[in-house]
C-alpha positions in Angstrom: -39.7 108.3 7.2 -36.3 106.4 9.1 -36.8 106.8 13.0 -34.4 108.5 14.7 -33.6 105.2 16.6 -32.1 104.4 13.6 -29.1 106.0 13.8 -29.3 107.0 17.2 -26.3 105.1 18.0 -23.7 107.3 15.9 -25.3 110.0 18.3 -23.6 108.4 21.3 -19.2 109.5 20.8 -17.5 113.2 21.0 -16.4 112.6 17.3 -17.5 115.3 14.7 -20.9 114.4 13.4 -21.2 114.5 9.5 -23.8 113.7 7.5 -23.6 113.0 3.6 -26.4 113.5 1.5 -26.1 111.8 -1.9 -28.1 109.4 -4.2 -25.0 107.8 -5.8 -24.7 104.6 -3.5 -20.7 103.6 -4.8 -19.6 107.9 -3.5 -22.5 107.2 -0.5 -21.5 104.7 1.3 -17.6 104.3 0.2 -17.2 107.7 1.8 -19.8 107.1 5.0 -17.0 104.0 5.2 -13.9 106.0 5.0 -15.0 108.9 7.3 -15.7 106.1 10.1 -12.8 104.6 10.0 -10.9 108.2 10.0 -13.1 107.7 13.3 -15.6 111.0 12.2 -19.5 110.3 13.6 -21.3 110.0 10.4 -24.9 109.1 8.6 -26.1 108.5 5.0 -29.6 109.8 3.5 -29.5 108.9 -0.3 -31.6 112.0 -1.1 -34.9 111.3 -1.8 -37.0 113.0 0.4 -36.5 116.5 1.5 -38.6 116.7 4.9 -36.3 113.3 6.0 -32.9 114.9 4.8 -34.5 118.3 6.9 -35.4 116.1 10.5 -32.7 113.7 10.2 -29.9 116.9 10.0 -31.6 118.6 12.9 -32.3 114.9 14.7 -28.2 114.5 14.4 -27.0 118.0 14.4 -24.2 117.5 12.2 -21.1 119.7 12.6 -21.0 119.0 9.0 -22.5 118.3 6.2 -21.7 116.9 2.3 -24.3 117.5 -0.1 -24.4 116.8 -3.7 -26.4 119.0 -5.2 -27.1 117.0 -8.5 -29.5 114.9 -6.6 -32.0 112.5 -9.3 -35.4 112.6 -6.7 -35.1 116.0 -4.8 -32.8 119.6 -5.8 -29.6 119.7 -4.1 -29.5 123.5 -4.1 -33.4 123.9 -2.9 -31.9 121.2 0.0 -28.5 123.7 0.6 -30.9 127.0 0.2 -32.9 125.6 3.1 -30.6 124.3 5.3 -28.9 128.1 5.4 -32.3 129.1 5.5 -33.1 128.3 8.9 -31.7 129.4 11.8 -31.1 125.7 13.8 -29.0 124.6 10.8 -28.1 127.9 8.5 -24.6 128.0 10.9 -23.7 124.3 9.7 -20.5 124.3 7.1 -21.9 122.8 3.9 -19.1 120.3 1.3 -21.0 120.5 -1.6 -19.5 117.0 -3.3 -20.8 117.1 -7.0 -20.1 116.0 -10.7 -21.5 119.6 -11.5 -18.0 120.8 -12.8 -20.0 124.1 -14.4 -19.3 127.4 -13.3 -22.6 128.4 -12.6 -23.9 125.4 -10.4 -20.3 126.4 -8.5 -21.2 130.2 -8.5 -25.1 129.0 -7.2 -24.3 126.7 -4.6 -21.7 129.2 -2.8 -24.1 132.5 -3.1 -26.5 129.9 -1.4 -24.1 129.4 1.5 -21.7 126.5 0.8 -18.7 126.8 2.1 -16.7 124.6 -0.2 -17.5 123.3 -3.7 -15.0 120.7 -5.2 -15.8 118.2 -8.0 -16.4 114.5 -7.8 -14.4 113.3 -11.1 -10.9 115.9 -9.0 -10.6 113.9 -6.1 -11.3 110.6 -5.7 -13.1 109.3 -1.9 -10.0 109.4 0.0 -8.4 112.5 -1.9 -11.6 114.2 -0.4 -11.5 113.1 3.2 -7.9 114.1 3.2 -8.8 116.9 2.2 -12.1 117.7 4.3 -9.4 116.6 6.9 -7.4 119.5 6.1 -9.9 121.5 5.9 -11.7 121.3 9.2 -8.2 121.1 11.3 -7.3 124.2 9.9 -10.4 125.6 11.1 -10.5 124.6 14.3 -6.5 125.2 15.3 -7.5 129.0 14.0 -10.6 129.3 15.6 -11.9 130.4 12.6 -15.5 130.3 11.3 -16.3 128.8 8.1 
């Protein structure tokens, strides 16, 4: 397991914290770079170890989670369910960003507590970041909870 020191540097500023969980390296690190350029504190997890993912979330205390539910090593739906079942993490808004475009996956994700369901083939990374920022800015302006 990665030690908390490995990502402690990114916990220092007052920017919005985001954790991205995705096993597609291009999407993961591309999105990580784009969010950091936009001023977000962002860390990545490749979704290989469930306990590591959940511990990172608890330690980093992100304001938002971007999760691909189509992970090779883990069941992304179970990760989503565990995040929402834990009182320490249940209120964190989750943006599912995945290749799964079927209605069952969408319904399952939203039913488990995901706040948004976005499909990778419909948005490139730049478009996703624009949409993500627009959603969170609108929510903050209206003081609306997710």
